PLY file of the C-alpha trace (Angstrom):
ply
format ascii 1.0
element vertex 376
property float x
property float y
property float z
element edge 375
property int vertex1
property int vertex2
end_header
37.61 86.47 59.31
38.87 89.37 61.21
38.28 90.27 64.92
35.17 91.94 65.81
34.90 95.68 65.67
32.84 95.82 68.99
33.22 93.56 72.03
31.16 90.49 72.51
29.15 89.73 75.51
29.12 86.66 77.76
26.37 86.12 80.29
26.98 83.53 83.16
24.08 81.60 84.61
25.60 79.62 87.52
22.74 76.97 88.02
22.38 73.25 86.98
19.95 70.44 87.76
22.88 68.63 89.22
26.70 69.07 89.55
28.54 66.81 87.08
31.38 64.94 88.81
34.04 66.35 86.58
32.91 69.95 86.51
34.93 72.73 88.03
32.91 75.69 86.51
31.30 78.28 88.94
27.83 76.71 89.31
25.56 75.28 91.89
22.33 73.09 91.94
19.34 75.16 90.93
17.25 76.77 93.81
14.23 78.98 92.69
14.87 81.41 95.60
18.55 81.84 94.90
17.90 82.03 91.15
15.21 84.71 91.64
17.76 86.71 93.68
20.57 86.15 91.10
18.36 87.07 88.12
17.43 90.47 89.85
21.18 91.01 90.68
22.08 90.44 87.04
19.53 92.80 85.94
21.10 95.48 88.23
24.63 94.72 86.84
23.34 95.08 83.27
21.66 98.38 84.07
24.92 99.67 85.73
27.14 98.98 82.73
27.25 100.75 79.41
27.02 97.95 76.95
25.97 98.81 73.45
25.39 96.56 70.48
27.71 93.59 71.29
29.03 91.94 68.19
28.23 88.52 69.72
26.24 87.28 72.72
26.95 83.96 74.57
24.80 82.84 77.46
26.56 80.10 79.36
26.87 78.50 82.71
26.07 76.24 84.39
22.88 75.62 82.40
21.01 78.67 81.30
17.87 76.61 80.62
17.88 75.38 84.24
15.97 78.71 85.00
12.26 78.84 85.04
10.51 80.41 82.02
9.87 83.45 84.03
13.47 83.88 85.14
14.85 83.14 81.55
12.43 85.69 80.11
13.63 88.28 82.59
17.29 87.78 81.74
16.63 87.86 77.96
14.57 91.01 78.27
17.28 92.97 80.13
20.24 92.07 77.96
21.34 94.72 75.47
20.34 94.40 71.94
22.97 92.83 69.79
24.50 94.40 66.75
22.73 93.65 63.48
23.67 90.25 62.20
25.16 89.16 65.55
25.70 85.59 66.58
23.47 84.92 69.67
24.17 81.77 71.36
22.63 79.92 74.45
23.93 76.81 76.03
21.32 74.13 76.72
21.46 70.77 78.51
19.09 68.17 76.83
17.00 67.56 79.97
16.12 71.26 80.34
15.32 71.83 76.61
11.64 72.17 76.60
9.82 73.40 73.45
8.51 76.46 75.45
11.97 77.54 76.51
13.49 77.05 73.09
10.62 79.15 71.57
11.32 81.78 74.16
15.08 81.99 73.09
14.19 82.04 69.53
11.73 84.91 70.09
14.57 87.13 71.58
16.83 86.45 68.49
18.91 83.58 69.75
20.25 81.96 66.65
22.71 79.36 67.85
22.24 76.68 70.49
25.06 74.77 72.20
23.89 71.41 73.71
25.97 69.86 76.52
25.45 66.11 75.42
29.06 64.88 76.22
28.33 61.36 74.98
25.34 59.17 73.68
26.79 56.10 75.61
24.52 55.05 78.60
27.76 53.93 80.40
29.45 57.32 79.75
26.53 59.29 80.80
26.37 57.45 84.05
29.97 57.54 84.77
30.04 61.29 84.00
26.92 61.89 86.10
24.86 63.52 83.53
20.93 63.94 84.01
19.91 62.98 80.53
19.90 59.83 78.50
20.77 59.38 74.93
17.27 59.48 73.48
16.57 62.77 75.48
19.76 64.18 73.91
18.75 63.17 70.35
15.18 64.45 70.77
16.27 67.70 72.05
18.62 68.44 69.14
16.07 67.32 66.73
13.43 69.62 68.10
15.79 72.55 67.98
16.61 71.90 64.35
12.94 71.55 63.49
12.04 74.79 65.33
14.51 76.59 62.85
17.56 77.45 64.88
19.99 78.42 62.15
23.09 76.91 63.94
23.37 74.01 66.46
26.53 72.91 68.46
27.02 69.77 70.27
29.69 69.26 73.08
31.28 65.86 73.33
33.84 64.64 76.02
36.33 61.97 75.18
38.65 60.08 77.43
35.93 59.24 80.06
36.59 55.94 82.12
35.63 53.01 79.91
35.52 54.88 76.59
36.84 52.91 73.63
37.44 54.03 70.15
34.11 52.37 69.12
32.21 54.39 71.68
33.86 57.61 70.36
33.04 56.66 66.64
29.55 55.94 67.66
29.25 59.39 69.38
30.63 61.22 66.36
28.41 59.13 63.99
25.19 59.92 66.00
26.07 63.69 66.34
26.57 64.05 62.58
23.44 62.08 61.84
21.36 64.45 63.85
22.39 67.19 61.42
24.36 69.53 63.73
26.39 72.41 62.34
29.37 72.36 64.91
31.05 69.91 67.29
33.23 70.74 70.29
35.25 67.77 71.34
36.98 68.10 74.76
39.32 65.78 76.60
38.21 64.86 80.10
40.70 66.67 82.26
40.29 65.90 85.99
40.91 68.59 88.59
41.16 67.91 92.23
38.44 70.40 92.94
35.97 68.31 90.96
33.34 66.76 93.27
33.92 63.17 91.98
37.65 63.51 91.28
38.74 60.43 93.44
36.01 58.22 91.85
36.73 59.23 88.33
40.65 59.21 88.75
40.26 55.67 90.28
38.33 54.48 87.31
40.85 55.93 84.88
43.76 54.24 86.65
47.31 54.76 85.22
47.42 52.27 82.39
47.97 55.15 79.96
49.31 58.57 80.26
46.82 61.29 79.53
48.79 62.47 76.58
48.69 58.90 74.89
45.12 58.35 75.64
44.03 61.93 74.57
46.35 61.77 71.52
44.60 58.51 70.27
41.04 60.00 70.67
42.04 63.31 69.22
43.33 61.68 66.06
40.28 59.45 65.67
37.92 62.55 66.09
39.99 64.64 63.75
40.14 62.05 60.93
36.47 61.08 61.25
35.13 64.71 61.31
37.36 66.09 58.64
36.34 63.17 56.37
32.65 64.32 56.92
33.14 67.89 55.73
33.83 69.39 59.16
36.57 71.95 59.24
39.10 71.66 62.10
39.42 75.36 63.15
40.44 75.35 66.73
42.17 72.60 68.79
38.72 71.38 70.19
36.35 72.78 67.60
34.96 71.51 64.24
32.45 73.21 62.09
30.58 72.73 58.78
31.56 75.55 56.38
30.17 78.89 57.62
29.41 77.70 61.09
32.41 78.50 63.24
31.60 80.02 66.63
32.11 83.67 66.09
32.09 84.59 69.80
35.00 82.19 70.70
36.75 83.08 67.49
36.83 86.69 68.43
38.39 85.75 71.96
41.09 83.36 70.21
42.04 86.31 67.88
42.57 88.67 70.83
39.32 90.61 70.53
37.52 92.21 73.33
34.41 91.18 75.39
32.27 92.14 78.22
31.33 89.67 80.86
28.12 89.67 82.96
27.35 87.57 85.96
29.05 85.65 88.74
32.73 84.81 88.04
32.57 86.37 84.55
35.64 87.62 82.88
35.93 90.78 80.66
38.61 92.22 78.40
37.57 95.81 77.54
39.61 98.91 76.43
42.85 97.00 77.24
41.98 95.95 80.74
41.28 92.29 81.91
39.10 92.03 85.02
36.91 89.29 86.56
33.74 89.44 88.68
33.73 87.82 92.08
32.83 84.14 92.33
31.29 84.69 95.75
27.42 84.56 95.27
26.78 86.51 98.52
29.12 89.28 97.41
27.54 89.32 94.01
24.05 89.48 95.19
24.84 92.37 97.48
26.98 94.42 95.11
25.63 93.80 91.60
24.53 97.38 91.06
27.92 98.52 91.84
30.29 96.89 89.22
33.54 98.34 90.64
32.75 96.53 93.94
32.37 93.26 92.21
35.89 92.89 90.82
38.07 90.20 92.20
40.83 90.72 89.64
42.09 93.45 87.32
45.07 94.01 85.19
46.10 96.14 82.22
48.55 94.45 79.87
51.59 96.52 78.39
51.88 96.24 74.55
54.42 93.30 74.65
52.44 91.28 77.23
49.32 91.77 75.15
51.13 90.59 72.03
52.39 87.48 73.65
49.03 86.74 75.02
47.53 87.26 71.45
50.11 84.97 70.02
49.24 82.04 72.57
45.48 82.40 71.96
45.98 82.63 68.25
48.01 79.36 68.24
44.85 77.56 69.55
43.62 78.08 65.93
44.32 75.13 63.65
45.55 77.42 60.92
47.84 79.17 63.47
49.03 82.71 63.39
48.75 84.85 60.20
52.15 86.55 60.65
51.28 89.76 58.53
47.89 90.22 60.40
49.73 89.53 63.70
52.15 92.35 63.19
49.39 94.64 62.04
47.23 93.88 65.10
49.85 93.89 67.68
52.63 95.99 66.35
55.17 93.19 66.85
56.91 90.93 64.48
56.37 87.42 65.80
59.96 86.21 65.22
61.31 89.52 66.84
59.05 88.77 69.77
60.20 85.35 70.30
63.79 85.65 69.00
65.18 83.23 71.53
62.16 80.98 71.80
60.86 80.33 68.39
63.97 78.96 66.47
64.28 76.01 69.08
60.55 75.25 68.89
60.79 75.08 65.13
63.98 72.96 65.34
62.14 70.45 67.71
59.08 70.45 65.45
56.77 72.00 68.04
56.06 74.88 65.65
55.92 74.76 61.88
55.65 77.12 59.01
52.77 76.89 56.50
53.83 75.90 52.93
54.01 79.56 51.86
55.45 80.76 55.23
52.52 83.12 55.79
51.45 81.38 58.98
53.11 79.64 62.00
51.26 76.82 63.74
51.45 74.01 66.06
51.54 70.74 64.11
48.50 68.52 63.92
50.36 65.62 65.76
50.91 68.05 68.79
47.31 69.49 68.93
46.28 67.05 71.66
49.05 68.37 73.99
48.75 71.94 72.83
49.36 73.41 76.27
52.65 71.84 76.53
53.79 73.75 73.58
51.93 77.06 74.35
53.51 77.33 77.86
56.92 77.82 76.29
55.40 81.11 74.61
53.85 82.74 77.61
0 1
1 2
2 3
3 4
4 5
5 6
6 7
7 8
8 9
9 10
10 11
11 12
12 13
13 14
14 15
15 16
16 17
17 18
18 19
19 20
20 21
21 22
22 23
23 24
24 25
25 26
26 27
27 28
28 29
29 30
30 31
31 32
32 33
33 34
34 35
35 36
36 37
37 38
38 39
39 40
40 41
41 42
42 43
43 44
44 45
45 46
46 47
47 48
48 49
49 50
50 51
51 52
52 53
53 54
54 55
55 56
56 57
57 58
58 59
59 60
60 61
61 62
62 63
63 64
64 65
65 66
66 67
67 68
68 69
69 70
70 71
71 72
72 73
73 74
74 75
75 76
76 77
77 78
78 79
79 80
80 81
81 82
82 83
83 84
84 85
85 86
86 87
87 88
88 89
89 90
90 91
91 92
92 93
93 94
94 95
95 96
96 97
97 98
98 99
99 100
100 101
101 102
102 103
103 104
104 105
105 106
106 107
107 108
108 109
109 110
110 111
111 112
112 113
113 114
114 115
115 116
116 117
117 118
118 119
119 120
120 121
121 122
122 123
123 124
124 125
125 126
126 127
127 128
128 129
129 130
130 131
131 132
132 133
133 134
134 135
135 136
136 137
137 138
138 139
139 140
140 141
141 142
142 143
143 144
144 145
145 146
146 147
147 148
148 149
149 150
150 151
151 152
152 153
153 154
154 155
155 156
156 157
157 158
158 159
159 160
160 161
161 162
162 163
163 164
164 165
165 166
166 167
167 168
168 169
169 170
170 171
171 172
172 173
173 174
174 175
175 176
176 177
177 178
178 179
179 180
180 181
181 182
182 183
183 184
184 185
185 186
186 187
187 188
188 189
189 190
190 191
191 192
192 193
193 194
194 195
195 196
196 197
197 198
198 199
199 200
200 201
201 202
202 203
203 204
204 205
205 206
206 207
207 208
208 209
209 210
210 211
211 212
212 213
213 214
214 215
215 216
216 217
217 218
218 219
219 220
220 221
221 222
222 223
223 224
224 225
225 226
226 227
227 228
228 229
229 230
230 231
231 232
232 233
233 234
234 235
235 236
236 237
237 238
238 239
239 240
240 241
241 242
242 243
243 244
244 245
245 246
246 247
247 248
248 249
249 250
250 251
251 252
252 253
253 254
254 255
255 256
256 257
257 258
258 259
259 260
260 261
261 262
262 263
263 264
264 265
265 266
266 267
267 268
268 269
269 270
270 271
271 272
272 273
273 274
274 275
275 276
276 277
277 278
278 279
279 280
280 281
281 282
282 283
283 284
284 285
285 286
286 287
287 288
288 289
289 290
290 291
291 292
292 293
293 294
294 295
295 296
296 297
297 298
298 299
299 300
300 301
301 302
302 303
303 304
304 305
305 306
306 307
307 308
308 309
309 310
310 311
311 312
312 313
313 314
314 315
315 316
316 317
317 318
318 319
319 320
320 321
321 322
322 323
323 324
324 325
325 326
326 327
327 328
328 329
329 330
330 331
331 332
332 333
333 334
334 335
335 336
336 337
337 338
338 339
339 340
340 341
341 342
342 343
343 344
344 345
345 346
346 347
347 348
348 349
349 350
350 351
351 352
352 353
353 354
354 355
355 356
356 357
357 358
358 359
359 360
360 361
361 362
362 363
363 364
364 365
365 366
366 367
367 368
368 369
369 370
370 371
371 372
372 373
373 374
374 375
């Protein structure tokens, strides 16, 4: 699959029923008054930007379905019409997945749902501070499939305090048993800005290093999912044939995208820029996009090529060397003449059997960032 010919579109809805203790995304607890003002501002931002036929649409958060029916309807109505055949994703939390809201999403052409389940374990849900229980999660996913959504993803977190291999295997078995098409399996990475950082880090203790703990869980997940016909196509993502996330694939391959909403990032016409994460500033300036930017840079050709290489190495198949040269104008081994040979010698990078690709070996996928930092 090649990168999209037109940019994708990401839309940020920064509200949730409650803040999870590990979360560091830009979001806050839902308030009808604030959400009303935010939706109105979002509409002004969309109207002020020239976004035409995005190749993919991804509504994320936060929890988009934390919005009321009227608010969600207003957002969906104002978004630009996607290109024909576009993937159209919306994130959903099980506790906000009502039949009415899912029907509304379907009526606007949403054809992919991404459920933030994280785990089916009651202990895990309690420790992570999730608002749903395992039955609610299973019922929400089943309802979406019965309503005819063509693609359903389920997010799982591994490495939470108290998780064992048995808990992890149970999560994977239940997820596959529901009939989902895609699974995202993330390691629990604690940041000091998370609201329950001290609590969660205290529960984790220091018995094992993150790399050891995540490496074991990564391998368990990988072995189980690939043995059940899920393709491992990105370090944290697995899909049944034909169900990779096209929106994220485009980003990992260096494609462009528009971002709408609080703290949203964009990569368009060679420029990267980010919208302010300050809610007050966003509400006041949403109709003037140039006043919203908190960051902007234009990469020169070499920096863009290096960034593309790092993103592309997140893909399990690695970098297609011929396509990389065609897309960026740089030969990978010329670009990394002093870095690539030592990484190959250490086994941190490897060639495919026919030498058409360069990739991070499977055994290092769980500590991918350690490898990629060498290439930035």
